[in-house]
C-alpha positions in Angstrom: -9.8 43.4 -9.4 -9.4 39.5 -10.6 -7.5 37.5 -7.1 -5.7 34.6 -7.8 -5.7 31.5 -5.8 -2.1 31.3 -3.1 0.2 28.6 -5.7 0.2 24.9 -3.6 3.1 25.4 -3.5 4.9 28.5 -3.1 8.6 29.7 -4.0 8.5 32.2 -1.6 10.7 31.7 1.4 10.0 32.8 4.7 7.6 32.4 8.0 4.3 32.4 6.2 5.8 29.7 3.0 4.3 26.0 3.9 7.3 24.1 2.6 5.6 20.6 1.3 7.0 17.2 3.2 5.3 14.3 1.7 2.6 12.8 -0.4 0.6 9.7 1.9 -1.3 7.5 -0.8 -3.1 4.5 0.6 -5.5 1.8 0.4 -6.8 0.2 3.7 -9.1 -2.4 4.0 -8.6 -4.0 0.4 -10.4 -7.5 0.8 -9.0 -10.2 -1.3 -9.7 -14.3 -1.6 -6.2 -16.2 -1.6 -4.7 -19.4 -1.5 -2.6 -19.3 1.3 -1.3 -21.2 4.4 1.3 -23.4 5.6 -1.4 -26.2 7.0 -2.6 -28.8 4.9 -6.3 -27.8 5.2 -5.5 -24.7 4.4 -4.7 -26.6 0.5 -7.1 -26.4 -1.9 -9.6 -23.4 -0.5 -9.5 -19.7 -1.0 -8.9 -17.7 2.6 -9.5 -14.1 2.9 -7.4 -11.2 4.0 -7.5 -7.3 4.4 -4.8 -5.3 3.3 -3.7 -1.9 3.9 -1.2 -0.6 2.4 0.1 2.7 2.6 2.9 4.5 0.3 5.1 8.1 1.5 6.1 9.5 -2.3 8.4 12.3 -2.7 7.5 15.7 -1.8 6.0 17.7 -5.2 3.5 19.4 -7.1 0.6 16.5 -7.7 -1.1 18.0 -10.9 -1.4 14.2 -12.9 -1.8 10.8 -12.0 1.6 10.8 -13.6 2.7 12.8 -10.0 1.3 10.1 -7.6 0.5 6.0 -7.5 -2.5 5.0 -9.2 -4.5 3.3 -6.2 -5.8 0.5 -9.1 -1.5 0.0 -9.3 -1.7 -1.2 -5.8 -5.2 -3.6 -5.7 -4.2 -5.2 -9.5 -0.8 -6.2 -7.8 -2.3 -7.6 -5.1 -5.2 -9.3 -6.3 -2.1 -10.7 -9.2 0.1 -12.2 -6.5 -3.2 -14.2 -5.0 -3.6 -15.5 -8.6 0.2 -16.5 -9.0 -0.2 -20.1 -6.9 -0.8 -21.1 -3.0 1.4 -18.8 -1.2 2.5 -20.6 2.3 3.7 -17.6 4.4 1.4 -13.8 4.7 4.7 -12.5 5.6 5.8 -13.7 1.8 3.0 -11.9 0.7 3.4 -9.1 2.0 6.8 -9.4 0.6 5.6 -9.6 -2.6 3.6 -6.8 -2.9 5.8 -4.2 -0.8 8.3 -5.1 -3.3 6.1 -4.5 -6.6 5.5 -0.7 -4.6 8.5 0.5 -4.2 9.4 -1.0 -8.1 7.7 2.8 -8.9 10.6 5.1 -8.2 8.2 8.0 -6.8 7.6 5.0 -3.8 10.2 5.9 -1.7 8.4 3.7 1.8 6.0 1.3 1.7 3.7 -0.2 4.8 1.9 -3.2 4.0 0.1 -5.1 6.8 -2.0 -7.9 6.2 -4.3 -8.9 7.8 -5.6 -13.1 8.0 -9.7 -13.2 10.0 -10.3 -16.8 11.1 -7.3 -17.7 11.5 -6.8 -17.6 14.8 -9.5 -18.3 17.5 -10.2 -15.8 19.8 -8.2 -13.4 18.0 -10.1 -10.6 15.6 -7.0 -10.3 13.1 -3.9 -12.0 13.2 -1.0 -10.6 10.9 1.7 -8.8 9.9 3.7 -5.5 8.7 6.6 -5.5 6.0 8.0 -1.6 5.7 10.8 -1.6 2.9 12.2 1.7 2.3 14.7 3.3 -0.1 
């Protein structure tokens, strides 16, 4: 007698049935160089940004890459923003990246946190966090 594995998303109901409430996809510690800053000494040079992105997706089975968000698309979107032109504010960069991420119809909520190490003396990393949802 061969036993089948339990389904990942059971159809039965009752106290033993698992309920899939959501899926979170994240990219942490993405480090890239960007032209960023409002001060004259920040123009014409690249600075390090450390980016964390957390995406909350609608609940459902994930069997194919098309059922989720590819981590590479998050990194590619961040690099594209860095490559476009100088960005004055970290907040602007974070908002642009969040907007790019939430364009994916699977994404219900997006949190983008950006740190700018070295921008503030005696601080590990100043930065900001942008949260978008639908």
